[in-house]
C-alpha positions, 0 to 999 in steps of 0.5 A: 500500500502506498502512501497517497493510499494509506494518507488518503485511508487515513484522511477518510477516517479522520472525517469519520465521526463515529470513527473518532468517537471510537477513537476518543474512548480508546484513548480514554482507556489507554491513559487508564492501563497506562495509569495503571501500570504506571501508578497503583502498586503491582502488590495489590494486582499481586494480593488481588485474592488475598484475602489477608492484604484486605482485611483493613478494608470496609465490607460492601461498601457503597461508592463516597461519591453517592453521599453527593446524590443522598439527604443522608451522609454515609458514614465513610471508612478512613485508615488513617496512618499518617499520626502526628507523633511527639516524644517526652521524658523525664529522665524515670519516663518515657513518652510516646505520644500518636495523634490522629485527626478526623474530621466526622462529618456524616449522618450516620455513625462507625460501624467500628473502629481499631487502632492496631501499632507495632511497637518495640520494648521490653518490661512492661509499658502504660498504654492509654488510649483517648479522644477529644470530641469538638464540643471539648469533652475528653473520654478516656477508652482503655489503659492497659501495659502491654505484655511483660518482656525481659528483652527487646523484641517487637509486637503487634496490638489491636484495640477494638471498638467491641472490647468490653472494657472500651465499653466499660469505662464508656459508661463510667463516663455516663455524667457527660450524657444526658440520655442513656447510653447504656444500650449503645456502642462504644463507637455511637457514644464516641460520636454521639451528641451529648443530649441525644443519640443523634451524631456530631459532627466536627473534628477528632483527635484519638491519643494514645500515650505510651509510657515506659521505662525504658525508651520504646520504638512504635513501628507502626501505627494505624486507627480504622473508623470503619463506615459504609461508604468507601474509595471512587467504586466501593467494596465488594464482600471480600472487602477488595477495592473494586476501583483497582480491580476495574483500573485493572481491568484496562489492560488485561481487557485490551492486551486481550481483545488486541493479541486475541485480534491480532493474531487471529487476522494475521493467521486467517489473512496467510492462510486465506491469501494463500489457499487463493492464490495456489488454488487447484487441490491446495485451497480444496484441502485447506478450505475442507479442514478450515470448514471443519474447524468453522462448524466446531462449536467454540464456546461448548469446547472453550468450556471443555479445554478451560476445565481439562486443560487449565483455566490460565489466561494465557491458555484461554487466548491460545485458544480464543485464536485457534477460533478465531481465524478461520472466518477471516480466512473464509473472507479473504480467500474469496478477495484474494481469487479476484487479486490473483487475476489482476495484471500486475499479478500476472506480470509479477509471474511471468517475470519469475517472481517467487510465491511468496513474493507475489503474496506478501507484495502484491496481494497482501497490501490489498487486503490491509483496509480489510485486515484492520477493520477485521482487528478492530471488529474481533477486538470486542468479540475476544474480550466478551468471550472472555468475560463471559468465560470468566461469569460462569468460573471458568476464567484464570482467577489469579487475574481482576478482569472484568468477567472475574468481578461480575462472576465474583458478583454473582457468587455472592448474590449481588444482585439480589442484595442491591450492590449496583456498584459491583456488576454495573461497572465492569458492565458498562465497561466491557460495553464501552470497549467493545463500541470503542472497537465496533466504531473504529471497525465501522469506519474501517470497514466503510473506508475498505467497502466503497458500497458501505460508504455509498 
């Protein structure tokens, strides 16, 4: 294909609004893919199916942006891991203090709270946990000593709001409240008004003070305020951040779709052109083999192969290639039968050029517009096939593809429970990605087939 023909095709494509719309959508998907590879830590992708990696996240939390459209603001899940640290000593006693500031501006109470810290110490330090409320009242939550250590050693401790000692200490401070707090949970007492059991909005400060006779070190310190909303896309039943799954699913979907479509089109194009060019018995044998593959029901075979051989995503890509080239081969063979009768092909034969040179130099370039259109149109089929197999539970569970997310949603009954944020976003991403390539493919098809353009 000459540079003039390429420029003409490019100009025709640019003037096609549908094609440019598809390019715009594809550019957004590519940007998301680049962001996921560059900015999102690989550990989150590798630990997608490790429950321990998501233990600090909420279960089935609605996206935080829902609060912008709701009259009742749902409490947001917070993971505070950057405390304000101060140290003090009087030569006899050492004090390590960690302070966590929290702006609470919601109409519902937190689910719970957990304080997690790791300390390197010896002997038995005293730990005090308290909170300063927006109304100036300071509530003592817990005072306890760490297990005795004869030598320096690191130990991780967790303080839960469900601890009976915290509830007991709050009840002892019931003079601050003008209503009965005995039937309330610890977080409801801490975050409630003194006159009523309604949430108290404002700035809270949680204090962790560790007193010791020897200098110690707090290695890690986190305060988790459990809420009912989290992040851009919420979380699923396994506490996983769905935004990470959707973002990582984008490059995976593009990789599957583009690799399968390019490989299928190249295989089918070479197979069909060679069969049409050679003709006679060679063409007959090759087309009969093509018919055998074409007659096989692809989806049942893919299901059987996934169950019996492997459900690896790379094996699945190989299977999709095997079943994806036959239709391309039929069309390219028909087109090559017409091209080989043209004068420049006959002239090349007369000049003694080899068959491979005639095919690659004179015939295949004429099919490039059709090849590009076929690649674009084949991408959605590969993506939806992978999503369908993953939805049936036959995909690779180690990769957070959109189909795998939908499979997990179906397994935990997300539709029946109204967890729409677990179902709609991956479904929309599959539809939008397919739509982008359909737009591009239709624009290229109109250029390759003048009858469609008219």
